[in-house]
C-alpha positions as CSV (number, residue, x, y, z in Angstrom):
1,M,-26.4,-88.7,108.3
2,K,-25.7,-87.1,111.4
3,K,-23.2,-89.7,112.5
4,I,-21.4,-89.2,109.1
5,L,-21.1,-85.7,109.6
6,I,-19.8,-86.0,113.2
7,G,-17.2,-88.6,112.1
8,A,-16.2,-86.4,109.1
9,A,-15.8,-83.3,111.6
10,L,-13.8,-85.7,113.9
11,M,-11.3,-86.7,111.2
12,M,-10.8,-83.2,109.9
13,S,-10.1,-82.1,113.6
14,I,-7.5,-85.0,114.2
15,G,-5.9,-84.2,110.8
16,A,-5.8,-80.4,111.9
17,M,-4.1,-81.4,114.9
18,A,-1.4,-83.7,113.3
19,Q,-0.7,-80.7,111.1
20,E,-0.2,-78.6,114.0
21,T,2.2,-80.9,115.7
22,R,4.1,-81.6,112.4
23,P,7.7,-80.1,112.9
24,S,8.2,-77.1,110.8
25,P,10.7,-77.4,107.9
26,L,12.1,-73.9,108.9
27,T,14.3,-73.7,112.0
28,F,16.4,-70.9,113.5
29,S,19.6,-71.3,115.8
30,G,22.6,-69.3,116.9
31,Y,26.1,-69.5,118.2
32,A,28.3,-67.2,120.2
33,E,31.9,-67.8,121.5
34,L,33.5,-65.2,123.7
35,Y,36.9,-65.3,124.4
36,Y,40.2,-63.9,126.2
37,S,43.7,-64.7,124.9
38,Y,47.0,-63.6,126.3
39,D,50.2,-63.6,124.0
40,L,53.4,-63.9,126.2
41,N,55.2,-62.2,123.4
42,K,52.9,-59.1,123.9
43,P,52.4,-57.9,120.5
44,A,52.2,-54.1,120.3
45,D,49.2,-53.9,118.0
46,N,47.4,-56.8,119.9
47,N,47.4,-59.0,116.9
48,K,49.0,-62.5,117.2
49,A,51.2,-64.0,114.4
50,G,49.8,-63.5,110.9
51,F,49.1,-67.5,110.3
52,I,46.7,-67.4,113.3
53,Y,43.1,-66.4,112.3
54,S,41.0,-67.6,115.3
55,H,41.2,-66.3,118.6
56,N,43.8,-64.0,117.2
57,R,43.5,-60.8,119.5
58,H,45.9,-60.3,122.5
59,N,44.8,-59.2,126.0
60,E,41.4,-58.4,125.4
61,F,38.0,-59.8,125.6
62,N,36.3,-60.3,122.3
63,L,33.8,-62.3,120.0
64,N,35.5,-65.0,118.2
65,L,32.6,-66.0,116.1
66,G,28.9,-65.3,116.5
67,F,26.2,-66.2,114.1
68,L,22.4,-66.3,113.5
69,K,21.3,-69.2,111.2
70,A,18.0,-70.1,109.4
71,A,17.7,-73.6,107.9
72,Y,15.0,-75.1,105.7
73,N,14.8,-78.7,105.4
74,T,12.1,-81.1,103.6
75,E,12.5,-84.4,101.9
76,N,13.8,-83.0,98.6
77,V,14.9,-79.4,99.4
78,R,17.3,-77.8,101.8
79,A,18.6,-74.4,102.5
80,N,20.9,-72.7,105.0
81,L,21.6,-69.0,105.7
82,A,23.8,-67.7,108.4
83,I,24.9,-64.1,109.1
84,A,28.0,-63.8,111.4
85,A,30.6,-61.4,113.0
86,G,33.5,-61.6,115.0
87,T,37.5,-61.6,115.0
88,Y,37.5,-64.9,113.1
89,M,35.3,-63.2,110.3
90,N,37.5,-60.3,110.3
91,A,40.6,-62.1,109.8
92,N,39.2,-64.9,107.4
93,Y,37.0,-62.9,105.2
94,A,39.5,-59.9,104.8
95,A,39.6,-60.4,101.0
96,E,35.9,-60.7,100.4
97,P,34.2,-57.6,99.3
98,G,31.2,-55.7,101.2
99,V,28.6,-57.6,102.8
100,L,30.2,-60.9,101.7
101,K,32.3,-60.4,104.7
102,N,29.4,-61.3,107.0
103,I,28.0,-64.5,105.1
104,Y,29.1,-67.6,107.3
105,E,26.8,-69.7,105.2
106,A,24.4,-69.3,102.1
107,N,23.4,-72.4,100.3
108,A,20.5,-74.3,98.8
109,G,20.2,-77.7,97.5
110,V,17.9,-80.1,95.8
111,K,17.7,-84.1,96.0
112,L,18.4,-85.6,92.5
113,L,17.1,-89.2,93.1
114,K,13.8,-90.1,94.9
115,K,15.2,-93.4,96.4
116,K,18.9,-92.4,96.7
117,N,20.4,-89.9,99.1
118,F,22.0,-87.8,96.2
119,W,22.1,-84.1,96.3
120,L,23.2,-81.0,94.3
121,D,23.9,-78.1,96.4
122,A,25.4,-74.6,95.6
123,G,26.3,-71.6,97.5
124,I,28.7,-70.9,100.3
125,F,29.6,-73.6,102.5
126,S,31.9,-75.0,105.3
127,S,35.0,-76.4,103.8
128,H,35.2,-80.0,102.8
129,I,38.9,-80.1,104.2
130,G,39.7,-80.9,107.7
131,F,38.2,-82.2,111.0
132,E,38.2,-78.8,112.5
133,S,35.6,-76.1,111.9
134,A,35.2,-72.5,112.8
135,V,32.7,-73.5,115.6
136,S,35.0,-74.1,118.6
137,K,32.5,-76.0,120.6
138,D,32.5,-78.7,118.0
139,C,36.2,-79.1,118.2
140,W,38.2,-81.0,120.7
141,T,40.6,-78.3,121.2
142,L,39.9,-74.5,122.0
143,T,42.0,-73.1,119.3
144,R,42.7,-74.4,115.9
145,S,45.7,-76.1,114.7
146,I,48.0,-74.5,112.3
147,L,46.9,-76.9,109.8
148,A,43.4,-75.9,110.0
149,E,44.0,-72.2,110.2
150,N,46.1,-72.4,106.9
151,S,43.7,-74.5,104.8
152,P,40.3,-73.3,103.7
153,Y,37.4,-72.9,106.4
154,Y,34.9,-72.1,103.9
155,E,34.3,-72.2,100.1
156,A,31.8,-71.3,97.3
157,G,30.7,-73.3,94.5
158,A,28.5,-76.2,93.7
159,K,28.7,-79.9,94.9
160,L,27.2,-83.3,94.2
161,T,27.0,-85.5,97.4
162,Y,26.1,-89.1,97.6
163,T,25.5,-90.8,100.9
164,S,25.2,-94.6,100.9
165,D,21.9,-96.3,102.2
166,N,23.7,-97.6,105.2
167,N,25.2,-94.2,105.9
168,K,28.8,-95.5,106.0
169,W,29.9,-93.8,102.9
170,I,29.9,-90.0,101.9
171,I,31.2,-89.2,98.4
172,S,31.4,-85.4,97.1
173,G,32.9,-83.7,94.1
174,M,32.8,-79.9,93.9
175,A,33.5,-77.0,91.6
176,L,34.9,-74.0,93.6
177,N,35.7,-70.3,93.1
178,G,39.0,-70.8,94.7
179,W,41.2,-71.5,97.8
180,Q,38.8,-70.0,100.6
181,R,37.0,-67.7,98.1
182,I,33.6,-66.4,97.7
183,K,34.8,-63.9,95.1
184,R,37.1,-65.4,92.5
185,V,40.6,-63.7,92.3
186,D,40.4,-61.1,89.7
187,G,41.9,-62.1,86.3
188,N,41.6,-65.8,87.1
189,S,39.4,-67.6,84.5
190,L,40.0,-71.1,86.0
191,M,37.6,-72.8,88.5
192,S,39.0,-75.0,91.1
193,F,37.9,-78.4,92.2
194,G,37.6,-80.6,95.2
195,T,36.7,-84.2,96.2
196,Q,35.8,-85.9,99.7
197,V,35.4,-89.5,100.3
198,Q,34.4,-90.3,104.1
199,F,33.8,-93.8,105.5
200,K,32.4,-94.8,108.7
201,P,32.7,-98.4,109.4
202,N,31.0,-98.1,112.8
203,S,29.8,-95.3,115.1
204,T,33.1,-94.9,116.8
205,T,35.4,-94.5,113.7
206,T,35.8,-92.2,110.7
207,F,38.2,-92.1,107.8
208,N,38.5,-89.0,105.4
209,Y,40.2,-88.1,102.4
210,S,39.7,-84.8,100.7
211,T,41.5,-83.1,98.0
212,F,41.8,-79.7,96.1
213,I,43.2,-78.8,92.8
214,G,43.2,-75.3,91.4
215,T,45.1,-72.1,91.6
216,D,44.9,-68.9,93.9
217,K,46.4,-66.4,91.2
218,P,45.4,-64.5,88.1
219,D,45.9,-66.2,84.7
220,S,49.0,-64.2,84.1
221,A,50.8,-65.6,87.0
222,R,49.0,-69.1,87.3
223,L,50.5,-71.5,89.7
224,M,48.4,-74.8,90.1
225,R,48.1,-76.2,93.7
226,Y,47.4,-79.6,94.6
227,F,46.2,-80.5,98.1
228,H,45.5,-83.6,100.0
229,N,43.9,-83.9,103.5
230,L,43.7,-87.0,105.4
231,Y,42.5,-87.8,108.9
232,A,41.0,-90.6,110.9
233,I,39.1,-90.2,114.1
234,F,38.9,-93.2,116.7
235,N,36.6,-93.2,119.9
236,L,38.4,-95.9,121.6
237,N,35.7,-96.1,124.3
238,S,33.1,-93.8,126.0
239,K,36.1,-91.6,127.4
240,L,39.1,-91.7,125.2
241,G,39.2,-90.5,121.6
242,V,42.2,-90.2,119.1
243,T,42.5,-87.9,116.0
244,A,45.4,-88.1,113.5
245,G,45.7,-85.9,110.6
246,F,48.0,-85.3,107.8
247,D,48.0,-82.4,105.0
248,I,50.3,-82.3,102.2
249,G,50.1,-79.6,99.2
250,T,52.3,-79.0,96.3
251,E,52.4,-75.8,94.2
252,Q,54.2,-74.9,91.0
253,K,57.3,-72.7,91.4
254,G,56.8,-71.0,88.4
255,K,54.0,-70.5,85.7
256,G,54.1,-73.6,83.5
257,S,56.9,-75.1,85.4
258,S,57.2,-78.8,86.4
259,D,59.1,-78.0,89.6
260,M,57.0,-77.9,92.8
261,N,57.1,-76.2,96.2
262,T,55.8,-78.6,98.9
263,W,54.4,-77.9,102.4
264,Y,52.9,-80.4,104.9
265,S,51.7,-80.9,108.4
266,P,50.9,-83.9,110.8
267,V,48.8,-83.3,113.9
268,L,47.7,-85.6,116.5
269,L,44.9,-85.1,119.0
270,L,43.9,-86.8,122.4
271,K,40.8,-86.4,124.2
272,Y,39.7,-87.8,127.6
273,S,36.2,-87.4,128.8
274,I,36.3,-87.4,132.8
275,N,32.6,-87.3,132.8
276,D,29.6,-85.6,131.4
277,K,30.8,-82.2,132.4
278,W,34.6,-82.3,132.2
279,A,37.2,-83.2,129.7
280,I,40.7,-82.5,128.7
281,A,42.5,-82.6,125.3
282,A,46.0,-82.4,124.0
283,R,47.3,-81.5,120.7
284,G,50.7,-82.1,119.1
285,E,51.6,-80.6,115.6
286,Y,54.2,-79.7,113.1
287,Y,54.0,-77.6,110.1
288,E,56.6,-77.2,107.4
289,D,56.4,-74.6,104.6
290,K,60.1,-74.1,103.7
291,N,59.4,-72.2,100.6
292,G,56.7,-70.0,101.8
293,V,53.7,-71.1,99.7
294,I,51.2,-70.6,102.5
295,I,53.1,-69.0,105.5
296,A,56.0,-66.8,104.3
297,T,58.6,-65.9,106.8
298,G,61.7,-64.6,104.6
299,T,64.0,-66.5,106.9
300,P,66.5,-69.2,105.7
301,N,64.6,-72.3,106.8
302,G,61.2,-70.9,106.2
303,F,58.4,-71.9,108.3
304,K,59.1,-75.0,110.4
305,T,57.1,-75.1,113.5
306,T,56.2,-77.3,116.2
307,G,53.2,-76.7,118.7
308,F,51.7,-78.2,121.7
309,S,48.6,-77.6,123.5
310,L,46.4,-78.7,126.5
311,N,42.9,-77.6,127.3
312,V,40.5,-78.3,129.9
313,D,36.7,-78.0,129.2
314,Y,33.7,-77.7,131.6
315,A,30.2,-78.0,130.2
316,P,27.6,-76.8,132.8
317,A,24.9,-77.3,130.4
318,S,24.6,-79.3,127.2
319,N,24.6,-76.1,125.0
320,V,27.4,-74.2,127.0
321,L,31.1,-75.0,126.9
322,V,33.7,-73.3,129.2
323,R,37.4,-73.7,128.1
324,I,41.0,-72.7,128.9
325,E,44.0,-73.6,127.0
326,G,47.7,-73.2,127.2
327,R,49.6,-73.4,123.9
328,N,53.3,-73.0,122.8
329,L,54.8,-72.7,119.3
330,S,58.5,-73.3,118.5
331,S,60.1,-72.4,115.5
332,K,63.5,-73.5,113.8
333,D,64.1,-69.8,112.8
334,E,63.3,-66.7,114.8
335,I,60.1,-65.9,113.1
336,F,58.3,-64.4,116.1
337,T,58.6,-60.9,117.7
338,K,58.8,-59.7,121.3
339,E,59.3,-56.1,122.2
340,G,61.2,-55.5,119.0
341,N,63.5,-58.6,119.1
342,T,62.9,-61.8,117.0
343,K,62.4,-65.2,118.9
344,K,61.8,-68.8,118.3
345,N,59.0,-69.2,120.7
346,N,55.5,-68.1,121.0
347,A,53.2,-69.1,123.9
348,F,49.5,-68.2,124.7
349,I,46.9,-68.6,127.4
350,T,43.3,-68.5,125.8
351,A,39.9,-68.9,127.6
352,S,36.5,-68.9,126.2
353,V,32.8,-69.4,126.7
354,A,30.9,-70.8,123.8
355,I,27.0,-71.3,123.6
356,N,24.6,-72.4,121.0
357,F,20.9,-71.9,121.0
């Protein structure tokens, strides 16, 4: 009897130890990116051109994005909540009311099938569009492309996501409150919709196709918008990577019209990792929005702008990234301003330090 009691006690002790060492489903993390950017056009109000939303302040040290995040993950339930601040939040969330201006992420999901990776999630998410996120440390370049700055960074709604058993396919469909909207546009009774299909044939290659269909106007002035985002990422070897992207969108010229305004943007990025600590990346891009659907200029040719950038990265630790970037934008029309005069060019130098914890 004594041996049985001792054995039972030992088993209980082992069970308690296993429970203590089991990872908690609740985790906490954070991110902060501090930056300094100098705009050679020296804007008087220290704000860069209106189509730039990240690292958009001139000649001052500032916080681009900082957030604290709580995540809960079990086999069948998941949730995320992140509260954020910074010039990125000020610029991108300007249309959101009250405390929604500081909600970077707030969502919850449930697994619908026991034996398949099929989830229903609802809330506020990072956008399903594009290969660049608001988290600069996760992107190849310090600043974001014009393409990324002028398509949704975030979205609110509900989505169904299926991941194949071999993790090569991810397929999502979503109902959304609008084009980068938490609060739907007043007077708009129509939901927007999106899809995403992502294929990873191997560990070095990604293909993605995302769509958006909806409107960003009230019912009285409804203009339907159709948007396609395509990109491919190739890690050619341990040092060299290539990303190619192309966005194209159309929107009705008038309510009920069959005539459409079109905008589009190709982008190409190259990244070379010198070693574990040093890397360089270059970007070439073009953005055309002749009719000012996304970027209005009021000039004869509209927004037709070419951009080039080059950045150097240094990672003193696995969770820290120090970067510097030079960038130049050149437009067909004189859409930029310097000391009261219009110009076709705009150049920037930006440096940042990003840390996640």
